[in-house]
VOTOR-339989 format. One record per residue: x, y, z of N, C-alpha, C in turn; residue in three letters. Coordinates in steps of 0.02 Angstrom, whole numbers, plus 32768, in hexadecimal, padded with zeros to 4 digits. Example, Ala and Ser with C-alpha at 12.3 -4.5 7.8 and 13.67 -1.06 7.14 Angstrom:
<pts>
82947EE4818682677F1F818682947F5B8186ALA82827F90816282AC7FCB816582858002818ASER
</pts>
This chain:
<pts>
63594926DF19633F4924DEDA630048DFDEDEMET62B748EDDEC0629B48C0DEC562AF4883DE90GLN62994847DE9262B54822DE696282481CDE3DLYS627A481CDE04625247FFDDCC622947DADDC6PRO61F747C9DDB661C747A0DDBC61BD476BDD69LEU61C94795DD4161D94771DCF662204790DCE1ILE62574764DCD96285478DDCB1628E476DDC71GLN62974791DC3E62854781DBDA62DF4788DBC7ILE63074775DBB6634F474EDBC163544763DB66GLN6354478ADB4C63734789DB0063524752DAE1ASN630E4764DAC762EA472CDA9F62D34748DA52ILE62E5471EDA2D62CD471DD9ED629F46EED9DFTHR62774703D9B3623746E9D994623446FBD950TYR622F46CAD919622C46D2D8D061F5469CD8B1GLN61B846A2D8A0617F467CD86261964668D842TYR61874627D829618E4629D7E7617E463DD7B8ASP61A04646D78A61A2465CD742619D46B7D74AGLY61C246D3D77261BF470FD794621C4721D775GLN6212476BD76F6252477FD75062824786D786SER625647B0D7C0628D47D3D80E624E47A0D84FALA627F47B3D88B6254478DD8B4622847B4D8DCPRO61FF4785D8ED61B347BDD90F61E547CCD95BALA621047CAD978622E47C1D9AC626F47BFD994LEU62A047F8D9AC62D747F7D99663094819D9EAASP632E47EDD9FC636047DADA346334481DDA6EASP630C4802DA7D62ED4835DAA562F84818DB05VAL62F74837DB1B63094846DB6162CC4875DB8FSER62AD4851DBC0629A4889DBF762964853DC2ELEU6262487DDC6F624B485CDCA5621F4888DCB0GLU61EE4861DCE9619D486CDCE861B44865DD41VAL619D487ADD7B6184489ADDAD61594877DDE4TYR615D485FDE17612F4841DE3660F54891DE4CHIS60B44865DE28608048A3DE2E606748E1DE16SER60A448E2DDD4609F4925DDB4605C4917DD75GLU6063495DDD5A60394959DD1B605B4979DCE8TRP606E4928DCBA60A8493FDC856071493FDC4FLEU607E4990DC0760594978DBE1608B4960DBA7ALA607B492EDB7160AD4949DB3E6090494CDAFDILE60A84991DAE16076499BDAA760B7499DDA65VAL6098499FDA3860B2499ED9E56071499DD9ABGLY608449BCD983605A49A8D93B60504968D918HIS602E494ED900602C4919D8E3605D48FBD8CDASN607448BDD8D960B0489DD8D260DC48B7D8FAGLY610048DED92B612648F7D951614348BED975SER61204884D98E613A4854D9BB611E4854D9EAGLY60F34872D9F460C44877DA3D60AD4843DA52LYS60874833DA32604247E6DA33607947A4DA2DSER609E47A0DA0160E24766DA086110475ADA48THR6114479ADA69611947A4DA9F61004779DADCLEU60B54791DADB6090476FDAF560724736DAFEALA60894720DAB6607A46CFDAB160AB46A5DAD2LYS60FC46CBDAD4612D46A1DAF7613846A2DB28LEU610246D1DB5F60F446DADBA660F046B2DBBALEU60AF4689DB8760844669DB9B608C4624DB8DASN60BF4605DB6260DC45D2DB5260A245A9DB1CGLY608D45EADAE8605D45CCDABD608C45CCDA82ILE60B345F4DA8760F845DEDA58612D45DCDA7AGLN617345D4DA6F61C045D9DA8361F445EADA63PHE6208461EDA8862524637DA6662854610DA4CPRO62B44632DA1462CA45F5D9EC631D4614D9FBGLN630F4644DA2B63544653DA46634E4691DA89GLN63864674DAB7636746A3DAF163334671DB29GLY63264688DB4F63034668DB8E62E14681DBB2SER629C468BDBBB625F46A2DBF162564684DC48ILE626A46A4DC6E6251467DDCB5622946ADDCDBHIS61EB4699DCDB61B64690DD3B61BE4683DD5DVAL61E146B5DD9861C2469BDDDF62034675DDD4ASN6245466EDDB6625D463DDDC4626A45FBDDA0GLY622845E4DD71623245B6DD4D623E45BDDD03ILE626E45B9DCED6290458CDCB56242459DDC8ALEU622045C9DC5B62074599DC1A62104570DBDBLEU62014531DBE362054509DBBC61CD44D8DBA6THR61BD44A8DB7861A54478DB60619D4447DB8CHIS61AF444BDBC961A84409DC0D61994434DC3DASP619F4487DC45617944ABDC7B614644DDDC6CTHR614344C6DC2E61084500DC1060C144FCDC37VAL60B044C1DC61606F44BEDC83606A44E1DCD1TRP60AE44EDDCE760C144FFDD1960B7454DDD25ASP60E54559DCD360DE45ACDCC6609D45ACDCB8ILE60554592DCAB602B45A7DC925FF545ACDCDAARG60164581DCF85FDB4595DD425FFF45D1DD67LYS601045DCDD6060414643DD7B60394667DD32GLN601D4662DD05601B4696DCCD5FEB4693DCA0VAL5FA346B4DCB05F6F46B5DC8E5F5C46E3DC52GLY5F3D46B0DC2B5F4A4708DBF95EF84702DBDBMET5EEF4762DBC35E954763DBB05E964766DB67VAL5E894752DB375E8D475ADAF65E56478FDACDPHE5E6C47ADDA8B5E4247D7DA775E0747D1DA7DGLN5DE9479BDA525DA6477BDA515D8E4753DA95ASN5D474775DAC85D384730DAF55D1D470BDAE7PRO5D0D470EDA9E5CDE46C6DA8A5D09469CDA74ASP5D5646A2DA545D754674DA5C5D9B463EDAA2ASN5D784657DAD45D8D4654DB125D554618DB3AGLN5D164626DB125CE245EEDB365CE545B5DB24PHE5CD14597DB3B5CCB4541DB3A5C8A4547DB65VAL5C744551DBAA5C27453ADBC75BF34558DBB4GLY5BCB452CDBD25B7E453EDBBD5B724584DBE0ALA5B7C4593DC1B5B7A45BEDC585BAD45D0DC5ETHR5BAC4619DC735BF54633DC9A5BFC4624DCCDVAL5BE745F8DCED5C0E45C3DD1C5C3A4586DD0AGLN5C27457DDCD65C384541DCB55C634555DC91ASP5C56457FDC7F5C9E45A6DC565CE445B6DC7BASP5CE245CBDCBF5D0245DBDCF95D1245AEDD07VAL5CE9456DDD0D5D174538DD2C5D3744EEDD05ALA5D37450CDCC65D5744EDDC795DAD44E6DC96PHE5DC6450DDCA35DFF4520DCB25E2444F3DCF5ALA5DF544F8DD215E0144D5DD685DFC448EDD5ALEU5DBE4476DD3B5DB34432DD3C5E05441CDD1BGLU5E144440DCC85E484421DCBF5E7D4425DCF4ASN5EA34445DD245EB74446DD4F5EB6440FDD7CASN5E8B43E2DD845E7D43B9DDC45E5C43DEDE02GLY5E3A4422DDF85E294445DE3A5DF8440BDE4EILE5DEA43F9DE915DCF43D0DEA25D7F4402DEABPRO5D2B43E9DE9F5D0343F9DEA35CE4442ADEDAARG5D084419DF125CED444EDF625D0F4486DF5AGLU5D51447DDF305D7F44D1DF305D4C44E3DEF2GLU5D6344B9DEA75D2D44F1DE705CFD451ADE8CMET5CCD44F1DEAD5C8D4525DEAB5CAB456EDEB9VAL5CBD456DDEEB5CE745B2DF275CEB45D5DEEBPRO5D3B45CBDED75D5945D2DEB65D2E45FDDE7DARG5D1D45E5DE605CE34602DE1D5CB44634DE3AVAL5CA0461BDE6D5C754665DE975C8946B0DE85GLU5CCF4698DEBB5CF346B7DEC55D214704DE8CSER5D1846C7DE6D5D5346E1DE305D23471EDDFDALA5CC346F4DE035CAB4728DDCA5CA4475FDDEFLEU5C84474FDE385C80478ADE675CBC47D1DE71GLU5CF747BEDE615D2A47E4DE5B5D1B481CDE1BLYS5CF947DCDDEC5CFC482BDDB15CB0483EDDA0VAL5C8F4832DDE45C534850DDC05C26482CDDB6GLN5C2347E6DDA85C0547BEDD6D5BEA477ADDA1MET5BC6477CDDD35BBE474BDE035B5B4745DE01GLY5B544772DDDB5AEF476ADDE45B044748DD9CSER5B394735DD855B234711DD235B4346DFDD3APHE5B3246BADD755B62466FDD6B5B2F4632DD43LEU5B01464CDD345AD6460EDD055AAA4624DCBBASN5AD94663DCBA5ADC468DDC6A5AED4674DC3DSER5AE34670DC0A5B0A464CDBC15B384699DBA1GLU5B82467CDB9F5BA9469EDBA95B9646C8DB61PRO5B5646B3DB255B5246E6DAE75B294701DAEATYR5B0A4707DB285AED4738DB385AF04788DB32ASN5B444784DB665B5C479FDB795B6847F4DB53LEU5B78482ADB705BA5486CDB475BD64852DB3BSER5C02487EDB1F5C5A485FDB2A5C7A486CDB58GLY5C5348BEDB665C82489CDBB55C85487DDBE5GLY5C374858DBF65C204828DC0B5C6A47E0DBF4GLN5C5B47E3DBC25C7C47A8DB9F5CCC47A0DBCDLYS5CE647D4DBB25D1747E0DBCE5D3D47D8DC09GLN5D0E47F1DC445D0C47FBDC805CFF47B2DC9FARG5CD54772DC6E5CD3472EDC875D09470EDC6EVAL5D2E4725DC355D73470DDC255D9F4723DC60ALA5DB14761DC805DE74767DC975DE64749DCD2ILE5D83472FDCF45D6B46F5DD305D9346C6DD22ALA5D7746B0DCE85DA84655DCDF5DFA4647DCE6GLY5E23469BDCD65E56469EDCEE5E6D4697DD39VAL5E4046D7DD465E6546D5DD9C5E4246A4DDC6ILE5E1D467BDDA05E01464BDDE35E3E4614DDDBALA5E73461BDDB75EAC45E4DDC55EF845FADDEDLEU5EE64646DE0C5F04466CDE165F4F4674DE1DARG5F3B4687DDDB5F99469CDDBE5FB146D1DDD8PRO5FE546CBDDDC600E471FDDF16019474CDDC2GLN600D473BDD77601D4768DD335FCA474FDD15VAL5FB34790DCF85F8E478ADCD25F8447CDDC7BILE5F9A479FDC605FBE47BDDC0F5F6047D3DBEFILE5F5B4821DBFB5F174830DBD65F4B481DDB73LEU5F2F47EDDB4D5F4B4800DB0C5F0B4835DACAASP5F1F486ADAC05ED9488CDAB65EA94873DAD0GLU5E9E4875DB085E69485EDB145E214894DB2CALA5E3548CEDB125DF84903DB0D5DFA4925DAD5THR5E234908DA955E184946DA635DCA4926DA34SER5D9148F9DA425D7948D5DA2D5D3E48F9DA45MET5D404913DA7B5D1B493FDAA75CF8497CDA91LEU5CC44991DAAF5CB249E2DA9C5CCF4A0ADAEDASP5CC94A38DAD15CD84A72DB265CD74A4CDB5EPRO5C8D4A42DB665C7A4A34DB9C5C9B49EBDBB7ARG5C9F49B0DB8F5CA9496BDBA15CFC4974DBB9GLY5D1A49ADDB7B5D6349B1DB975D7349BDDBE2ARG5D514A04DBE75D4E4A15DC335D3C49D9DC6BGLU5D1449C0DC5F5D044986DC8C5D344951DC8CGLU5D524939DC695D85490CDC675DC64925DC81VAL5DDF4973DC735E0B4981DC955E064997DCCFLEU5DD349A6DCE55DC749B0DD395DB34970DD5BASN5DB4493DDD505DAA48ECDD605DE448E4DD64THR5E0C48EDDD355E5F48C9DD465E7E48F8DD80VAL5E6D494BDD605E9C4976DDAD5E8A495BDDD7ARG5E4A494FDDEC5E1D4943DE405E4B48F1DE61GLU5E5348CDDE205E704890DE2D5EBC488EDE36LEU5ED148B2DE185F3648D8DE1F5F3A4900DE7ELYS5F0C4913DE735F064922DEC25F034905DEFFALA5EC348DDDEF55EAC48A9DF195EDC487FDF32ASP5EF94860DF015F27481ADF035F5F481FDEECHIS5F74485FDEC75FC3486CDED05FD24830DE8FGLN5F91482DDE675FB34808DE235FE34843DDECMET60034814DDD160344837DD8C60054836DD64THR600A485FDD425FDB4878DD0660104891DCC2VAL60024862DC786022487ADC525FF54886DC1BILE5FF348CFDC0A5FB648DCDBC75FEA48D7DB84SER5FE148B7DB525FDD48A7DB0A5FAD48D8DAE8ILE5FC64910DACD5F95494FDAB95FAB4973DA89THR5F8E498CDA585FA349C0DA275F7249FFDA3CHIS5F544A00DA615F334A4FDA955F634A57DADBASP5F684A97DAC05F974ABCDAE45F6E4AD5DB02LEU5F1D4AD6DB235EEA4AFCDB5E5F094AD0DB78GLU5F084A7EDB695EFD4A4BDB865F3A4A56DBC1GLU5F6C4A4CDB8D5FBC4A4ADBA65FBE4A7BDBF8ALA5FAD4AC2DBD45FBF4AE5DC1B5FA44AD4DC47ALA5F6D4A93DC545F5E4A86DCAD5FA44A62DCC2LYS5FC34A53DC9760084A29DCA560314A3CDCD8ALA60644A1CDD06608B4A33DD1360C44A53DCEDASP60D54A29DCCA61024A24DCA960F94A16DC53ARG61204A23DC28610A4A22DBE161344A1CDBC1ILE614E49DBDB8C617E49C4DB6B617B49CDDB26ILE617E49EADAFA616E49FADAAB619F49C1DA97VAL6167499ADA5E6189497ADA236195499AD9F5MET61AF4972D9C161CE4990D96F61F64973D951ASN61DA4946D9306206490FD8FD622948E3D919LYS61FD48DDD9376226489CD96B623748A6D9ACGLY626148E6D9B5627648EED9EA6257491ADA16LYS627D4922DA5C62664951DA70628E4982DA81LEU626549BDDA6462694A08DA50626E4A40DA8ETYR62454A32DACB62524A65DAF662214A42DB26ARG624E4A5BDB6762264A40DBB662114A72DBDAGLU61DA4A8EDBF061E14AC6DC3F618E4ACEDC51GLY61964AF0DC7B614B4AE2DC8E612A4B14DC6ATHR60C64B1EDC7A60BA4B31DC4060CE4B77DC12PRO60E34BA9DC6A60F44C07DC5061234BFEDC1CGLU615E4BCCDC3161914BCBDC0061924BBBDBB2GLU614F4B77DBCD61674B5DDB7C61364BA5DB5AILE610F4BC5DB6660D44BE2DB3E61054C1EDB35PHE61364C30DB5E617D4C76DB4661754C69DAFBLEU61734C2EDAE461A24C0ADA9C61634C2EDA6FLEU612A4C44DA8260F54C66DA5A610C4C50DA07ASP61144C87D9DB61094C7AD99A61444C2ED985GLU61734C17D9B2618E4BE0D99E616B4B9FD9A6GLU61384B92D9DC61024B6CD9D360DE4B78D991LEU60CC4B8ED997608C4B9ED94D60B34B8DD912ILE610A4B99D910611F4B7CD8D8611F4B2DD8CASER611F4B10D908611B4ACDD91860D94AA8D903LEU60A14AEED8F8606C4AABD8D260374AC1D912GLY60494ACFD95660244AEDD99A60084B36D9A6LEU5FBC4B17D9B35FB24B5DD9B05F9D4B64D9FFASP5FA74BA6DA0A5FB34BE0DA655F6E4BD6DA74MET5F694BB9DABF5F2C4BD0DAD75EFB4C0ADAD4PRO5ECE4C0BDAE05E994C53DAC45EBB4C84DB0BPHE5EC44C6DDB4D5ED44CA7DB745F064CC3DB73PRO5F494C8EDB515F8E4CC3DB3A5F7F4CD3DAFDVAL5F664CB9DADF5F5B4CF6DA9A5F384D3EDAB5LYS5F084D2DDACB5EE44D8CDACA5F244DA3DB18MET5F2E4D72DB3F5F5F4DADDB715F9E4DC7DB34SER5FC04DB5DB0B5FD84DBEDACD5FBB4DF9DABALYS5F7A4DF3DAAB5F694E31DA745F644E82DAADLEU5F3E4E61DAE65F464E92DB185F744EB1DB29LEU5F9C4E9ADB3B5FED4EA8DB6260014ED5DB00LYS5FF94EC3DAC95FF64EF4DA845FD54F2DDA80GLU5FAE4F32DAA75F724F51DAA65F7B4F9BDAD8LYS5FB94F83DB045FBC4FCADB3F5FBC4FABDB84GLY5F914F73DB8D5F8A4F5FDBDE5FB74F3ADBF7LEU5FD24F49DC245FF54F36DC515FF94F03DC8AASN5FF74EC1DC605FF14E80DC6A60414E60DC84LEU60264E36DCBB606A4E2FDCD260824DFCDCA7GLU60644DD3DC92607A4D82DC89603A4D82DC51LYS604E4D43DC17600C4D31DBF25FFA4CFADC23PRO5FAD4CEDDC175F904CC1DC3C5F804C7EDC26TYR5F744C5ADC455F694C18DC395F2D4C06DC24LEU5EFE4C21DC535EC04C09DC695E9F4C4DDC3FTHR5E4D4C4FDC395E264C80DC345E2A4CABDC81GLU5E114C6BDCB45DF24C80DD025E314CBEDD17GLU5E7B4CA3DD095EB84CD7DD145EAF4D12DD05GLU5E8F4D13DCB35E9D4D44DC8C5E774D7EDCA3LEU5E354D58DCAB5DF64D85DCC85E054D9ADCFBVAL5E1B4D8FDD345E3A4D96DD7F5E5A4DC4DD82ALA5EAE4DCBDD605ED64E04DD525EB94E49DD30GLU5E8A4E37DCDB5E6F4E61DCE35E324E88DD09LEU5E0C4E59DD365DE34E8CDD575E044ECEDDA1TRP5E3A4E80DDC45E564EB4DDF45E7A4EE6DDDETHR5E9F4EECDDA85EE34F09DD995ECF4F48DD55SER5E944F46DD3F5E724F70DD1C5E304F99DD0EHIS5E024F53DD325DBE4F7CDD4A5D954F80DD82PHE5DB54F61DDAD5DB34F5FDDF75DBC4F96DE1DASN5DC24FD4DDFE5DE95013DE245DAC5050DE31ARG
</pts>
């Protein structure tokens, strides 16, 4: 059996002034090179979980191990070398005057020598298709480009895990697709583990596994196919089903014999074309 890269055991966290914990006795595991989506409505606990995984906050009960290291105040910087985070608003992460300065910032803070830093910066930007923007000012970039630069800043540190904390929620559909394609390629090419914190089930549909959070607890987990079979149950939790899944259901109700709910528009169109129109 595969050994987990991250082990979260019985963690609880409650904010000051709140009547209920944001996370309530949560346990889960994350495996090497998987894409795990953690979904839930606002207040479900998913973003608190992201902050705990990166040591921005610490559990009040329970434990978190990353690659065998227990997360504590003493080990938090060792953990952050292995777990990088991309936040919702890329503007909040920019500190450099140019794209290359921004990507180099974290490397400088980690004491990476300049002769190693320069090729790392260039390589990270090439991986996110932003190599031609080295000397551009970050604030002149589109939303999708900014988020790809933010991802480059994380992967230049060569973490084992990248957390996307609502990292596509402020982007238009084109920018969202650019970022998700970039992450998908990085995962495939470098066996990177991806944890996507999102309320967008269309984004979650691209993951290997989904965990549904509700009221601070782990509500359900499974493959996207298994989770989307919950259908009305997810809607009752304040989550909107992906368009292809809703369309699959409507077509089935109209009498079309579809094998399953399809997770992407491409899959649905291919099934309709081959099974119903290409005759």
